[in-house]
C-alpha positions in Angstrom: 84.9 93.9 115.2 81.9 92.8 113.2 83.4 91.9 109.8 81.8 93.2 106.6 83.9 94.2 103.7 84.6 97.6 102.4 86.4 96.1 99.4 84.9 98.6 97.0 84.9 96.5 93.9 84.9 92.8 94.4 83.4 92.9 90.9 82.4 89.4 90.9 79.9 87.1 89.4 76.3 87.8 90.2 73.4 90.3 90.2 72.5 93.2 88.1 72.1 96.6 89.5 69.4 97.5 87.0 67.8 100.0 89.3 69.3 103.4 88.5 69.0 104.7 92.0 71.6 107.4 91.9 69.8 109.3 89.2 66.4 109.2 90.7 65.9 112.9 91.8 62.6 114.1 93.1 61.6 117.6 92.6 61.2 119.7 95.8 57.4 119.8 95.4 56.9 116.1 94.8 56.1 115.1 98.3 53.9 118.1 98.8 51.8 117.6 95.7 51.5 113.9 96.3 50.5 114.4 99.9 47.9 117.0 99.0 46.4 114.7 96.4 46.4 111.9 98.9 44.8 114.0 101.6 42.0 115.1 99.2 41.3 111.6 98.2 41.0 110.2 101.7 37.9 112.4 102.2 36.0 110.6 99.5 35.3 107.0 98.5 36.9 105.4 95.4 33.6 105.9 93.6 33.6 109.5 94.6 37.1 110.0 93.2 35.8 108.9 89.8 32.8 111.1 89.9 34.8 114.2 90.7 35.6 114.9 87.1 32.3 116.7 86.7 29.1 115.8 84.7 30.5 116.8 81.3 33.6 114.7 81.5 33.0 111.0 80.9 35.0 108.5 82.9 37.8 107.0 80.9 37.4 103.4 79.7 40.5 101.4 80.9 40.9 97.8 79.9 44.2 96.3 81.2 45.9 93.6 79.2 45.9 90.1 80.8 49.5 90.4 81.7 48.9 93.6 83.7 48.3 91.6 86.9 52.0 90.5 86.8 54.3 93.2 88.1 56.5 95.1 85.7 58.2 98.4 85.2 55.9 98.7 82.2 52.3 97.5 81.6 49.9 97.8 78.7 46.2 98.7 78.7 43.5 100.0 76.4 42.6 103.6 77.4 39.7 105.1 75.5 40.3 102.8 72.6 44.1 103.3 72.2 46.9 101.2 73.5 48.9 102.9 76.2 51.9 102.0 78.3 52.1 102.8 82.0 55.7 103.2 83.0 57.5 103.3 86.4 60.1 105.9 85.7 62.6 105.5 88.6 64.9 108.3 87.4 62.2 111.0 87.5 60.2 109.4 90.3 57.1 109.4 88.0 54.4 107.1 86.7 54.1 108.0 83.0 51.3 107.2 80.6 52.5 106.9 77.0 50.5 106.3 73.8 52.2 103.3 72.3 51.3 104.1 68.7 52.5 107.6 68.4 55.0 107.8 71.4 53.2 110.8 72.9 53.1 111.2 76.6 49.5 111.6 77.7 50.1 112.4 81.4 52.2 111.6 84.4 51.8 111.4 88.2 54.1 111.7 91.1 53.7 109.0 93.8 55.9 110.6 96.5 58.9 108.5 95.9 60.7 106.1 93.5 58.3 103.7 91.8 59.3 100.1 91.4 56.7 98.0 89.6 53.1 98.4 88.5 50.0 96.1 88.2 46.5 97.1 87.2 43.1 95.8 88.4 40.4 95.0 86.0 38.6 98.2 87.1 41.5 100.2 85.8 43.0 101.2 89.1 46.8 101.2 89.0 48.9 99.8 91.9 52.5 101.0 92.3 55.2 100.0 94.7 57.1 103.0 96.0 60.4 101.8 97.2 61.9 104.6 99.3 58.6 105.3 101.2 57.8 101.6 101.7 54.3 101.9 100.4 51.9 100.7 97.7 50.1 103.6 96.1 46.7 103.1 94.4 46.0 105.4 91.4 42.7 106.0 89.7 41.7 108.1 86.7 43.2 106.2 83.8 45.7 108.9 82.9 44.1 110.4 79.8 44.5 114.2 79.3 40.9 114.7 80.5 41.3 112.3 83.5 44.7 112.5 85.1 46.0 109.8 87.5 45.0 110.6 91.1 46.3 109.1 94.3 43.4 107.3 95.9 45.2 105.8 98.8 48.5 104.7 100.3 49.2 101.4 101.9 52.2 100.8 104.2 54.2 97.7 103.6 57.5 96.2 104.7 60.7 98.1 103.8 61.6 98.6 100.1 58.7 97.1 98.2 59.9 96.1 94.8 57.6 93.6 93.1 53.9 92.9 93.2 51.3 90.7 91.5 47.5 90.2 91.5 45.5 87.1 91.4 43.4 86.5 88.3 40.2 87.4 90.2 41.7 90.6 91.6 41.1 89.4 95.2 44.7 89.0 96.3 47.7 91.2 96.1 51.2 89.9 96.8 54.1 92.4 97.5 57.8 91.5 97.8 59.9 93.8 99.9 63.6 93.6 98.9 65.4 95.2 101.8 62.7 94.1 104.2 63.1 90.4 103.2 59.4 89.9 103.4 56.4 88.8 101.3 53.1 90.5 102.2 49.7 89.1 101.2 46.8 91.6 101.0 43.1 91.5 100.4 43.2 93.5 97.2 39.9 95.2 97.9 40.3 96.3 101.5 44.1 96.2 101.7 43.9 94.3 104.9 47.0 92.2 105.5 46.2 88.5 105.4 49.8 87.4 106.1 53.4 88.6 106.1 56.1 86.0 105.6 59.8 86.5 106.4 61.9 85.2 103.6 65.5 85.2 102.5 67.3 88.3 101.3 66.2 90.4 98.3 62.9 89.0 97.2 61.9 90.6 93.9 60.0 88.8 91.2 56.5 87.4 92.0 53.7 85.7 90.1 50.4 84.2 91.4 49.3 80.8 90.2 46.3 80.7 87.9 44.1 79.2 90.6 45.1 81.9 93.1 46.3 79.4 95.7 50.0 80.2 95.8 52.6 82.8 94.8 56.1 82.1 93.5 58.8 84.5 94.6 62.4 84.9 93.2 65.4 86.4 94.9 68.1 88.6 93.5 70.6 86.8 95.6 70.7 83.2 96.8 69.6 79.9 95.3 66.0 79.7 96.6 62.6 80.3 95.0 59.8 80.7 97.5 56.3 79.1 97.2 53.9 81.0 99.4 50.4 79.9 100.3 47.7 82.6 99.7 45.1 81.2 102.1 46.1 83.5 104.9 48.0 80.9 106.8 51.1 82.1 108.7 52.5 78.9 110.1 55.6 77.1 108.7 53.5 75.2 106.2 52.5 78.4 104.5 55.9 78.8 102.8 58.5 76.5 101.3 61.6 77.1 99.3 62.9 75.5 96.2 66.6 75.5 95.1 66.2 77.1 91.7 69.5 75.9 90.4 70.1 72.6 92.2 73.3 74.3 93.1 75.4 71.2 94.0 73.4 68.1 93.0 72.1 69.0 89.6 75.2 70.8 88.4 77.6 68.2 89.7 75.6 65.4 88.2 75.8 67.1 84.8 79.5 67.8 85.0 80.3 64.4 86.6 82.4 66.3 89.2 82.0 68.4 92.3 84.8 70.9 91.6 82.6 73.3 89.6 79.6 74.0 91.8 77.5 76.9 90.8 75.6 79.5 92.8 72.5 81.2 91.6 71.8 84.9 91.5 70.1 87.7 89.6 66.6 86.4 90.2 65.0 89.7 89.4 62.0 88.4 87.4 59.6 85.5 87.0 57.2 84.9 84.1 54.1 82.7 84.1 52.7 81.0 81.1 49.1 79.9 80.6 50.4 76.4 80.2 51.1 76.3 84.0 54.8 76.8 83.6 56.7 79.4 85.6 60.1 80.6 84.3 62.9 81.8 86.5 65.6 83.5 84.4 68.8 84.0 86.4 72.5 83.4 86.4 74.7 80.5 87.7 78.1 81.7 88.9 81.3 79.8 89.5 82.9 81.3 92.5 85.9 79.1 92.6 87.0 77.1 95.6 87.3 79.5 98.6 89.7 77.0 100.3 92.2 77.6 97.5 94.1 80.6 96.3 93.3 81.6 92.7 94.8 84.0 90.2 91.7 86.2 90.2 88.1 86.3 91.4 86.3 83.0 91.0 85.7 80.9 87.9 86.7 83.5 85.3 90.2 83.5 86.5 90.6 79.8 85.9 89.7 79.9 82.2 86.0 78.9 82.9 83.0 81.0 82.1 82.3 82.8 85.4 78.5 83.3 84.7 76.0 81.1 82.8 72.5 82.2 81.9 69.9 79.8 83.1 66.1 79.4 83.0 64.7 76.7 85.3 61.1 75.8 84.9 58.6 75.4 87.8 55.5 73.3 87.5 52.8 75.6 88.8 50.5 72.8 90.0 53.1 70.6 91.6 55.0 73.7 93.0 58.2 71.9 92.0 61.1 72.6 89.6 61.0 70.4 86.5 64.3 68.5 87.1 65.3 68.4 83.4 65.1 72.1 83.1 68.1 72.7 85.3 70.3 70.7 83.0 73.1 72.5 81.2 73.5 70.2 78.3 75.1 72.8 76.1 78.0 73.2 78.5 79.3 76.2 80.4 80.1 78.7 77.7 77.7 81.5 77.1 76.9 81.7 73.4 75.6 84.7 71.4 72.0 83.7 72.2 72.5 84.0 76.0 71.6 86.9 78.3 73.9 89.0 80.4 72.2 90.5 83.5 68.6 89.3 83.0 66.2 91.9 84.4 62.6 91.4 83.3 60.7 88.7 81.5 57.3 88.0 79.8 55.9 84.8 78.2 53.8 84.8 75.0 53.0 82.6 72.0 56.4 83.0 70.6 58.3 82.0 73.8 59.8 83.7 76.8 61.2 87.2 76.3 64.0 88.3 78.7 65.5 91.8 78.9 69.3 91.6 79.2 70.6 94.7 80.9 74.2 93.9 80.3 73.8 93.5 76.5 71.0 96.1 75.9 69.0 93.4 74.1 65.8 91.5 74.4 66.4 87.7 74.0 63.7 85.2 73.0 63.8 81.6 74.2 61.7 78.5 73.5 59.1 78.3 76.3 58.2 74.8 75.2 61.7 73.4 75.4 62.9 71.1 78.2 65.7 73.6 78.7 64.6 77.0 77.5 67.9 78.6 78.1 69.5 76.3 75.4 67.0 77.2 72.6 67.4 80.8 71.6 64.9 82.0 69.0 65.6 85.7 68.5 67.4 88.7 69.7 66.6 92.5 69.4 68.9 95.4 70.2 67.2 98.1 72.3 68.2 101.4 73.8 70.3 101.3 77.0 68.9 99.9 80.2 66.0 97.6 79.4 64.3 97.0 82.7 60.7 96.2 81.7 58.8 94.4 78.9 55.1 93.9 78.2 53.5 92.0 75.3 50.7 93.2 72.9 50.1 89.9 71.1 47.0 91.1 69.4 49.2 93.5 67.4 52.2 91.2 67.2 54.5 93.4 69.3 56.4 93.8 72.5 56.9 97.1 74.3 60.2 97.7 76.2 61.1 100.4 78.7 64.8 101.3 78.7 65.4 103.3 81.9 69.0 104.5 81.0 68.1 105.8 77.6 64.6 106.9 78.8 63.0 105.3 75.8 60.1 103.1 74.8 60.8 100.6 72.0 58.2 98.6 70.1 59.4 95.2 68.8 57.9 93.1 66.1 57.3 89.6 67.6 54.7 88.2 65.2 51.7 86.1 66.1 53.5 83.1 67.4 52.9 81.0 64.3 56.5 81.4 63.1 59.9 82.6 64.5 59.6 86.4 64.8 61.9 88.6 62.8 64.3 90.5 65.1 63.7 94.1 64.3 62.3 97.1 66.1 59.2 98.8 64.8 60.0 102.0 66.6 61.8 103.6 69.4 60.8 106.9 71.1 62.8 108.9 73.6 60.7 110.2 76.5 61.6 113.8 77.6 63.2 113.7 81.1 61.8 115.6 84.0 65.1 115.6 85.8 68.4 115.0 84.1 71.4 113.6 85.9 74.9 114.9 85.0 76.6 113.5 82.0 79.2 112.1 84.3 76.7 110.1 86.4 75.0 108.8 83.2 78.3 107.6 81.9 79.2 106.1 85.2 76.0 104.1 85.3 76.6 102.8 81.8 80.1 101.6 82.8 78.8 100.0 86.0 76.4 97.8 84.0 78.6 97.2 80.9 79.4 93.5 80.3 82.1 92.4 77.9 84.1 95.5 78.5 87.7 94.2 78.5 88.8 97.1 80.6 86.8 95.7 83.5 87.2 91.9 83.1 88.5 89.3 80.7 85.4 87.1 81.0 82.6 89.6 80.5 81.7 90.4 84.1 80.5 93.9 85.0 80.5 95.9 88.2 76.8 95.1 88.4 77.4 91.4 88.1 77.9 91.1 91.8 76.5 94.4 93.0 72.8 94.3 92.2 71.3 97.7 93.0 74.8 98.5 94.3 74.3 96.0 97.0 76.0 92.6 97.2 75.5 89.0 95.9 76.1 87.2 99.3 78.8 85.1 97.6 82.3 84.2 98.8 84.8 84.1 96.0 88.3 82.6 95.7 91.0 85.3 95.2 94.8 85.7 95.2 94.5 86.6 98.9 92.1 83.9 100.0 88.3 83.8 100.3 86.6 87.1 99.8 82.9 87.9 100.3 81.4 90.6 98.1 80.8 93.9 99.9 77.8 96.1 99.8 78.6 99.5 98.1 75.4 101.6 98.3 75.6 103.9 101.2 78.7 102.3 102.7 81.6 104.1 101.1 81.8 107.5 102.8 84.1 107.5 105.7 85.0 103.8 105.2 88.6 104.1 104.0 90.8 102.1 103.7 89.2 99.7 101.2 89.6 96.0 100.7 89.4 93.2 103.3 93.0 93.7 104.1 92.8 97.5 104.0 95.3 97.7 101.0 93.8 100.8 99.3 93.5 104.2 101.0 91.1 105.4 98.3 88.5 104.0 95.9 90.6 104.8 92.8 93.5 102.6 94.0 91.1 99.8 94.8 89.6 99.9 91.4 93.0 99.4 89.8 93.6 96.3 92.0 90.2 94.8 91.3 90.2 95.2 87.5 93.6 93.6 87.5 92.4 90.6 89.4 89.4 90.3 87.0 91.8 90.2 84.1 90.7 93.7 82.9 92.9 96.2 81.2 91.8 98.9 83.6 89.6 102.0 83.2 91.4 105.4 83.3 90.8 109.1 82.8 87.3 110.5 82.6 85.6 107.1 82.5 87.2 106.2 85.7 86.1 109.4 87.3 82.6 108.8 86.0 82.5 105.3 87.4 83.7 106.5 90.8 81.1 109.3 90.9 78.3 106.9 90.1 79.3 104.3 92.7 79.6 107.1 95.3 76.0 108.2 94.5 74.3 104.9 94.6 71.0 105.1 96.4 71.2 103.5 99.9 68.4 101.1 100.9 65.4 102.7 102.7 65.6 102.9 106.5 64.2 99.8 108.0 61.1 100.2 110.1 61.8 99.9 113.8 59.4 97.5 115.5 60.6 98.2 119.1 62.2 101.6 119.6 63.0 100.9 123.2 64.9 97.7 122.3 67.0 99.7 119.8 67.9 102.2 122.5 68.9 99.4 124.9 70.9 97.7 122.2 72.7 101.0 121.4 73.7 101.3 125.1 75.1 97.8 124.9 77.0 98.5 121.7 78.6 101.6 123.2 79.4 99.9 126.6 83.0 99.2 127.7 81.8 95.7 128.5 80.8 94.8 124.9 83.5 96.9 123.3 81.8 97.1 119.9 82.2 100.8 119.5 85.9 100.8 120.3 86.5 99.7 116.6 83.3 100.5 114.8 82.6 104.0 116.2 79.8 105.0 118.5 77.2 104.6 115.7 78.8 101.8 113.8 79.4 104.0 110.7 82.9 105.4 111.3 85.3 102.4 111.8 88.8 102.9 113.1 90.5 102.4 109.8 92.8 99.8 111.3 93.4 96.1 110.4 93.1 93.7 113.3 93.9 90.0 113.9 90.6 88.7 115.3 91.6 85.1 114.7 89.5 84.9 111.6 92.2 83.7 109.2 91.0 80.9 106.9 93.2 78.3 105.4 93.7 80.1 102.1 94.2 83.5 103.6 97.7 84.9 103.1 97.4 87.4 106.0 95.8 87.3 109.4 94.8 90.9 109.8 91.5 92.3 108.4 90.2 95.8 108.1 87.4 97.1 110.3 84.2 97.5 108.2 81.5 100.1 108.5 78.3 98.6 110.0 75.9 100.7 108.0 73.1 98.4 106.7 74.8 95.4 108.4 71.4 93.9 109.3 70.6 93.4 105.6 73.9 92.2 104.4 74.4 88.7 105.8 76.5 86.5 105.8 79.3 87.9 107.8 83.1 88.0 108.0 85.4 88.0 105.0 84.7 84.4 104.3 81.0 84.5 105.1 81.3 82.1 108.0 78.5 83.5 110.1 75.0 83.2 108.5 73.2 85.8 110.7 73.8 88.4 113.4 73.0 86.1 116.3 75.5 83.5 115.2 78.1 86.2 114.8 77.5 87.6 118.2 77.7 84.3 120.0 80.4 82.5 118.0 83.0 85.3 117.7 83.2 86.1 121.4 86.7 86.8 122.7 88.0 87.3 119.1 86.3 90.7 118.8 84.3 92.4 121.4 82.5 90.5 124.2 78.9 89.5 123.5 78.6 85.8 124.0 78.0 86.2 127.7 74.9 88.5 127.2 71.5 87.3 128.3 69.2 86.3 125.4 67.2 89.5 126.0 70.3 91.7 125.7 71.4 89.8 122.6 68.0 90.5 121.1 68.3 94.2 121.9 71.8 94.4 120.4 70.5 92.7 117.3 67.6 95.2 117.1 70.1 98.1 117.2 72.4 96.6 114.5 69.3 96.0 112.3 68.5 99.7 112.6 71.8 101.0 111.4 
C-alpha cells in the first residue's frame, strides 16, 4: 500500500497557494481562437506578422523596462509613448494590456490556457508560460488598440512551466517547470533547447546573472536553490544546489541548540539587483521533532513562532550564499514588518519589495543590509491577492497585480533618495471576463488568510503548507506522531476517509480536527462551506508528458498483477483506494497507532517523499524497501521496476 496522506488539512507551516487555479475558467472558444491565430502565424515569418497590419497602420513602438527580462505576473513597458502593464491573468486565462496612468484596458489576448509569468524581449515580443498546456507562447503586436497581441508561435516545454527569465542580451531563455521538476535552457532566437536539467520539486523563481553565464532557481518546497550553467552543458557540473537557509548548521549556530531546526519553503520568487546580489525571500518553518508527540502541528503548538520570514542573499559572481545573510539576529518572532506568504519580489533603489499574499501588503526591506529581512523600511496595503510587482522608478512608483481582487495598484516609492512614504497613488479594478461564484471567491480568501484565529493560534493559513493546493514535503510533529503534509489538489474525490489514520469520513469532520490541533477556534457555517468548496475545486497539476508509452503499459500490467498486489488496496488505476486502514509495519516511534489509511495514488510521482513520516525519498526506494510490508515489488527485475515507476509517474 503506497502511503501518501489523504489528511485533508494538515494546515502546517509552509508554502503559499497564491495561484488561484480553481477560478481560472476558460471560455469555450478560447482554444479554438488561439489555435486559429497560431495556425495563421505559422504560415508567415515573425517579420511578416508585424507587416500584416497594412500600409496605413504603423507598427507600435514597444520599449520594455529593464526589469521585463525577469519573469513576473506583471511587467511594464512603454507602448507608443505611454506606460503600460502586461498582466498574466490566471483567473480569466488572459494576457491583459493596461494603461498604467488611466487604468484603461487597451487589449487582451487568449493564449490557450492559464498564463503563469511574462518576460519581454527588447524587440517587444512577449513570452508567456502557459501552465496547463506546458508551453511558452510568443506574442507580437504590442497590444495597442490598433495592433492587438498575436500568437506568433508555441514552444513545448516540460510539464507545468511557471517561471521564466531572459539574459540581458536576449540570447538565452530559461524556463522552470513546477510539476515537471525541470529547468530548460533555450536559444531565445530559435527556441532550440540547449539543455534540460532535472531538479528538485517545484522550481519556480528564476533570474539570469548579469553576465548571462548562469541562472539561479528557487523552489516552492525544500531548502535548495539551484545554480544552472547556461553554456549548454548537460553533465553533473552544469548544475549545483545551495541550501538557502542553512537549515541545520546556520540556524543551530544562531540558536546555540539543535532542537529548533528550521526547514525552508515558499521560494516562489527571486529578485536580482544591479549590485550583483540575488535575493531569495522565503519562509523558515519549525516542524517540531517528529520523534516526539506534540500538542499540535509543529512549532506553533509549542509556543514558538511556526514560520519566520527570511531573505538570504546570494553573491551572483561567487554563486554562493552570503553566510551572514542567513542569520536571524532578531530572533524567531515575526514582527509587524515581516511578510506572510511571500509571493513576488523586485529590487530597486529603495530596496527589495516583496508581495505578501497572506497579509495583502507589499513590504519593503533594505537591500543593502547584511540581513535584509531584519530591516523593514515600508509597508503598503493593497487589494487582495498580490501576486506580481514591477517597478517604474523613472516615475517613482511600483505597479502591483492583485489576482484575487482583480486590481492594479500603483504605489508611491520615491526615487530612492529617502525612505518612501507608504501610500497608494491609485487602485483600479479590472473587469472580469469570467467570474467565479461568490462561494469560491470567499473560499479562496479563507484558504490564504493568515492570522485568522479560527484557523490557527499562530497565524498559519491553509495555504501555509499547501502551495497551489499541493504540499510542502514536510513532516510535522503531531498529537498522533509524525505526519507528512498531503497534497490536496485533484486528490480528494473518492479518497475518503481522511487523515493518516482514517479518522474522518468526510472533509468537514477532518477540518474540525485540524483546526483544533492548530489551536484555531474553528470555521463554521457558510465560511466553512465556502472553504470546502474551494479546496474541492483546486486545479490539479497538468498531466505529465509520457516519455515511453509502452513502459507505462507494462508498468500498469505489473501494478494490476496478483504477484505485485498493488491494485488490491489502491484500485486498478490507483485512484480509488479501499478506504481501509492497514498495518504495514510502518509505525514510527512517536506513532500512537499502527494502522494507516490507504491513500489515493493520483499524482504520486510528483509528491515525494512517501509514507506518513516521509521515510522514503523517491518511488524506487519505496518499491524496494517496503517489500513484504505492502505488495511485493522488491523482487522485480530493474527493467520491471522502471516500468512500474513509469506507470506511477503517469497517474
